[in-house]
N, CA, C and O atoms as a Tinker XYZ file with bonds, in Angstrom:
   220  protein
     1  N      1.030000   -1.194000   -0.113000    73     2
     2  CA    -0.206000    0.135000    0.584000    64     1     3
     3  C      1.124000    1.697000   -0.193000    63     2     4     5
     4  O      1.300000    2.670000   -0.926000    81     3
     5  N      1.691000    0.620000    0.908000    73     3     6
     6  CA     3.000000    2.305000    0.933000    64     5     7
     7  C      2.934000    3.006000    1.480000    63     6     8     9
     8  O      3.727000    3.391000    2.340000    81     7
     9  N      1.956000    3.416000    1.168000    73     7    10
    10  CA     1.611000    4.748000    2.931000    64     9    11
    11  C      0.254000    4.757000    3.671000    63    10    12    13
    12  O     -0.692000    4.210000    3.104000    81    11
    13  N      0.075000    5.305000    4.840000    73    11    14
    14  CA    -1.406000    5.021000    5.183000    64    13    15
    15  C     -2.690000    6.470000    4.401000    63    14    16    17
    16  O     -3.326000    7.287000    5.068000    81    15
    17  N     -2.690000    6.437000    4.053000    73    15    18
    18  CA    -3.638000    7.687000    2.836000    64    17    19
    19  C     -4.221000    6.681000    1.759000    63    18    20    21
    20  O     -5.405000    6.437000    1.526000    81    19
    21  N     -2.947000    6.099000    1.092000    73    19    22
    22  CA    -3.352000    4.584000   -0.070000    64    21    23
    23  C     -3.855000    3.384000    0.764000    63    22    24    25
    24  O     -4.073000    2.398000    0.060000    81    23
    25  N     -4.090000    3.215000    2.058000    73    23    26
    26  CA    -4.746000    2.310000    2.514000    64    25    27
    27  C     -6.162000    2.760000    3.444000    63    26    28    29
    28  O     -6.930000    1.948000    3.959000    81    27
    29  N     -6.254000    3.871000    3.496000    73    27    30
    30  CA    -7.111000    4.784000    3.841000    64    29    31
    31  C     -8.423000    4.549000    2.889000    63    30    32    33
    32  O     -9.565000    4.111000    3.028000    81    31
    33  N     -7.285000    5.305000    1.428000    73    31    34
    34  CA    -8.559000    5.304000   -0.435000    64    33    35
    35  C     -8.764000    3.951000   -0.832000    63    34    36    37
    36  O     -9.632000    3.910000   -1.704000    81    35
    37  N     -8.192000    2.531000   -0.465000    73    35    38
    38  CA    -8.410000    1.293000   -0.455000    64    37    39
    39  C     -9.047000    0.601000    0.691000    63    38    40    41
    40  O     -8.615000   -0.541000    0.850000    81    39
    41  N     -9.900000    0.957000    1.482000    73    39    42
    42  CA   -10.561000    0.422000    2.278000    64    41    43
    43  C    -12.130000    0.988000    2.100000    63    42    44    45
    44  O    -13.187000    0.357000    2.113000    81    43
    45  N    -11.797000    2.846000    1.878000    73    43    46
    46  CA   -12.763000    2.903000    1.432000    64    45    47
    47  C    -13.725000    2.540000    0.198000    63    46    48    49
    48  O    -14.951000    2.603000    0.295000    81    47
    49  N    -13.239000    2.260000   -0.646000    73    47    50
    50  CA   -13.418000    2.232000   -1.563000    64    49    51
    51  C    -14.015000    0.544000   -1.936000    63    50    52    53
    52  O    -14.951000    0.395000   -2.721000    81    51
    53  N    -13.562000   -0.244000   -1.488000    73    51    54
    54  CA   -14.097000   -1.476000   -1.427000    64    53    55
    55  C    -15.409000   -1.435000   -0.167000    63    54    56    57
    56  O    -15.875000   -2.548000    0.074000    81    55
    57  N    -15.812000   -0.656000    0.359000    73    55    58
    58  CA   -16.077000   -0.804000    1.681000    64    57    59
    59  C    -16.725000   -0.149000    0.915000    63    58    60    61
    60  O    -17.428000   -1.027000    0.413000    81    59
    61  N    -17.151000    1.228000    0.216000    73    59    62
    62  CA   -18.320000    0.776000   -0.888000    64    61    63
    63  C    -19.192000   -0.323000   -2.125000    63    62    64    65
    64  O    -20.232000   -0.715000   -2.654000    81    63
    65  N    -18.053000   -0.355000   -2.019000    73    63    66
    66  CA   -18.551000   -2.083000   -3.604000    64    65    67
    67  C    -19.407000   -2.925000   -1.830000    63    66    68    69
    68  O    -20.371000   -3.560000   -2.259000    81    67
    69  N    -19.373000   -3.055000   -0.642000    73    67    70
    70  CA   -20.008000   -3.621000   -0.013000    64    69    71
    71  C    -21.047000   -3.447000    0.395000    63    70    72    73
    72  O    -21.728000   -4.369000    0.845000    81    71
    73  N    -21.698000   -1.411000    0.309000    73    71    74
    74  CA   -22.033000   -1.452000   -0.082000    64    73    75
    75  C    -23.635000   -1.034000   -1.475000    63    74    76    77
    76  O    -24.546000   -0.220000   -1.628000    81    75
    77  N    -22.897000   -2.552000   -2.300000    73    75    78
    78  CA   -23.263000   -3.045000   -3.634000    64    77    79
    79  C    -23.468000   -1.302000   -4.988000    63    78    80    81
    80  O    -24.407000   -0.809000   -5.614000    81    79
    81  N    -22.193000   -1.026000   -4.839000    73    79    82
    82  CA   -22.325000    0.149000   -5.644000    64    81    83
    83  C    -21.238000   -0.066000   -6.580000    63    82    84    85
    84  O    -20.505000   -1.051000   -6.503000    81    83
    85  N    -21.080000    1.130000   -7.751000    73    83    86
    86  CA   -20.152000    0.338000   -9.008000    64    85    87
    87  C    -18.776000    1.271000   -8.865000    63    86    88    89
    88  O    -18.607000    1.989000   -7.879000    81    87
    89  N    -17.930000    1.193000   -9.823000    73    87    90
    90  CA   -17.219000    1.881000  -10.141000    64    89    91
    91  C    -17.906000    2.881000  -10.837000    63    90    92    93
    92  O    -19.026000    2.803000  -11.340000    81    91
    93  N    -16.580000    4.503000  -10.807000    73    91    94
    94  CA   -17.189000    5.382000  -10.650000    64    93    95
    95  C    -17.259000    5.630000  -12.792000    63    94    96    97
    96  O    -16.540000    6.587000  -13.080000    81    95
    97  N    -17.707000    5.199000  -13.660000    73    95    98
    98  CA   -17.379000    5.688000  -14.296000    64    97    99
    99  C    -17.363000    6.537000  -15.564000    63    98   100   101
   100  O    -18.526000    6.886000  -15.766000    81    99
   101  N    -16.623000    6.979000  -16.424000    73    99   102
   102  CA   -17.136000    8.172000  -17.873000    64   101   103
   103  C    -17.280000    7.070000  -19.316000    63   102   104   105
   104  O    -16.946000    5.885000  -19.325000    81   103
   105  N    -17.984000    8.005000  -20.703000    73   103   106
   106  CA   -17.761000    7.563000  -21.657000    64   105   107
   107  C    -17.443000    9.032000  -22.336000    63   106   108   109
   108  O    -17.836000   10.138000  -21.965000    81   107
   109  N    -16.336000    8.568000  -23.810000    73   107   110
   110  CA   -15.982000   10.116000  -24.106000    64   109   111
   111  C    -16.702000    9.318000  -25.146000    63   110   112   113
   112  O    -17.036000    8.145000  -25.319000    81   111
   113  N    -16.824000   10.837000  -25.960000    73   111   114
   114  CA   -16.911000   10.690000  -27.600000    64   113   115
   115  C    -16.391000   11.657000  -28.369000    63   114   116   117
   116  O    -16.587000   12.872000  -28.394000    81   115
   117  N    -15.211000   10.440000  -29.436000    73   115   118
   118  CA   -14.578000   11.245000  -30.593000    64   117   119
   119  C    -15.098000   13.257000  -31.020000    63   118   120   121
   120  O    -16.241000   13.594000  -31.331000    81   119
   121  N    -14.453000   13.778000  -30.953000    73   119   122
   122  CA   -14.890000   14.489000  -31.142000    64   121   123
   123  C    -15.654000   16.202000  -31.100000    63   122   124   125
   124  O    -15.531000   17.320000  -31.600000    81   123
   125  N    -17.014000   14.922000  -29.496000    73   123   126
   126  CA   -17.904000   15.998000  -29.291000    64   125   127
   127  C    -18.013000   15.789000  -28.598000    63   126   128   129
   128  O    -17.326000   14.802000  -28.336000    81   127
   129  N    -18.903000   16.295000  -27.383000    73   127   130
   130  CA   -18.944000   16.505000  -25.813000    64   129   131
   131  C    -19.588000   15.268000  -25.434000    63   130   132   133
   132  O    -19.364000   14.288000  -24.723000    81   131
   133  N    -20.795000   15.877000  -26.476000    73   131   134
   134  CA   -22.344000   14.361000  -26.020000    64   133   135
   135  C    -22.178000   13.650000  -27.583000    63   134   136   137
   136  O    -22.169000   14.617000  -28.346000    81   135
   137  N    -22.079000   12.729000  -28.179000    73   135   138
   138  CA   -22.227000   11.795000  -29.433000    64   137   139
   139  C    -23.949000   11.510000  -29.849000    63   138   140   141
   140  O    -25.034000   11.750000  -29.321000    81   139
   141  N    -23.605000   11.051000  -30.735000    73   139   142
   142  CA   -24.785000   11.138000  -31.204000    64   141   143
   143  C    -26.058000   10.154000  -30.683000    63   142   144   145
   144  O    -25.636000    9.089000  -30.231000    81   143
   145  N    -27.060000   10.247000  -30.662000    73   143   146
   146  CA   -27.750000    8.446000  -30.392000    64   145   147
   147  C    -27.570000    7.651000  -30.936000    63   146   148   149
   148  O    -27.580000    7.535000  -32.161000    81   147
   149  N    -27.329000    6.792000  -30.020000    73   147   150
   150  CA   -27.121000    4.834000  -30.624000    64   149   151
   151  C    -25.401000    5.342000  -30.459000    63   150   152   153
   152  O    -24.681000    4.407000  -30.109000    81   151
   153  N    -24.724000    6.597000  -30.650000    73   151   154
   154  CA   -23.471000    5.339000  -30.703000    64   153   155
   155  C    -23.405000    5.316000  -28.563000    63   154   156   157
   156  O    -24.117000    5.782000  -27.674000    81   155
   157  N    -22.072000    4.457000  -28.625000    73   155   158
   158  CA   -21.783000    3.934000  -27.483000    64   157   159
   159  C    -20.291000    4.729000  -27.565000    63   158   160   161
   160  O    -19.568000    4.574000  -26.580000    81   159
   161  N    -19.914000    5.346000  -28.378000    73   159   162
   162  CA   -17.913000    5.824000  -27.643000    64   161   163
   163  C    -17.355000    5.099000  -26.807000    63   162   164   165
   164  O    -17.268000    3.895000  -27.051000    81   163
   165  N    -16.896000    5.565000  -25.755000    73   163   166
   166  CA   -15.677000    4.949000  -24.986000    64   165   167
   167  C    -15.594000    5.343000  -23.574000    63   166   168   169
   168  O    -15.451000    6.392000  -22.945000    81   167
   169  N    -15.805000    3.541000  -23.211000    73   167   170
   170  CA   -16.150000    3.419000  -22.022000    64   169   171
   171  C    -15.207000    3.240000  -21.100000    63   170   172   173
   172  O    -14.579000    2.182000  -21.061000    81   171
   173  N    -14.881000    4.674000  -19.869000    73   171   174
   174  CA   -13.556000    3.518000  -18.942000    64   173   175
   175  C    -14.050000    3.869000  -17.534000    63   174   176   177
   176  O    -14.617000    4.773000  -16.921000    81   175
   177  N    -13.412000    2.406000  -17.330000    73   175   178
   178  CA   -14.225000    1.931000  -16.158000    64   177   179
   179  C    -14.287000    3.060000  -14.475000    63   178   180   181
   180  O    -15.284000    3.397000  -13.837000    81   179
   181  N    -12.458000    3.456000  -14.144000    73   179   182
   182  CA   -12.120000    4.276000  -13.361000    64   181   183
   183  C    -12.509000    5.284000  -14.025000    63   182   184   185
   184  O    -11.420000    5.858000  -14.010000    81   183
   185  N    -13.588000    6.416000  -14.966000    73   183   186
   186  CA   -13.071000    7.704000  -15.263000    64   185   187
   187  C    -13.187000    8.973000  -14.366000    63   186   188   189
   188  O    -13.115000   10.110000  -14.832000    81   187
   189  N    -13.373000    8.692000  -13.026000    73   187   190
   190  CA   -14.174000    9.898000  -12.524000    64   189   191
   191  C    -12.686000   10.124000  -10.884000    63   190   192   193
   192  O    -12.659000    9.833000   -9.688000    81   191
   193  N    -11.703000   10.808000  -11.922000    73   191   194
   194  CA   -10.778000   11.628000  -10.555000    64   193   195
   195  C    -10.944000   12.037000   -9.810000    63   194   196   197
   196  O    -10.023000   12.348000   -9.055000    81   195
   197  N    -12.261000   12.313000   -9.526000    73   195   198
   198  CA   -12.729000   13.094000   -8.064000    64   197   199
   199  C    -13.203000   12.091000   -6.640000    63   198   200   201
   200  O    -13.014000   12.230000   -5.431000    81   199
   201  N    -14.067000   10.796000   -7.670000    73   199   202
   202  CA   -15.002000   10.325000   -6.546000    64   201   203
   203  C    -13.393000    8.912000   -6.699000    63   202   204   205
   204  O    -12.537000    8.402000   -7.422000    81   203
   205  N    -14.146000    8.994000   -5.085000    73   203   206
   206  CA   -13.183000    7.233000   -4.157000    64   205   207
   207  C    -13.420000    6.022000   -5.488000    63   206   208   209
   208  O    -12.785000    5.279000   -6.236000    81   207
   209  N    -14.658000    6.404000   -5.182000    73   207   210
   210  CA   -15.312000    4.885000   -6.814000    64   209   211
   211  C    -14.381000    5.035000   -7.877000    63   210   212   213
   212  O    -13.781000    3.993000   -8.139000    81   211
   213  N    -14.021000    6.240000   -8.715000    73   211   214
   214  CA   -13.101000    6.144000   -9.991000    64   213   215
   215  C    -11.794000    6.432000   -9.885000    63   214   216   217
   216  O    -11.114000    6.936000  -10.779000    81   215
   217  N    -11.299000    6.018000   -8.441000    73   215   218
   218  CA    -9.354000    5.823000   -8.345000    64   217   219
   219  C     -9.737000    4.226000   -8.453000    63   218   220
   220  O     -8.846000    3.376000   -8.450000    81   219
């Protein structure tokens, strides 16, 4: 874990999984803020760097 702050982050992340929550994902679309209807885009499972569930 390296240091205590990494241990805290890991404990909180896994504790939230125990509450049945998933990772904070994001979806990116090439060249546009939002894609056209029906466009899948690219999914990043850990896409929110500001959420405990995204890191």
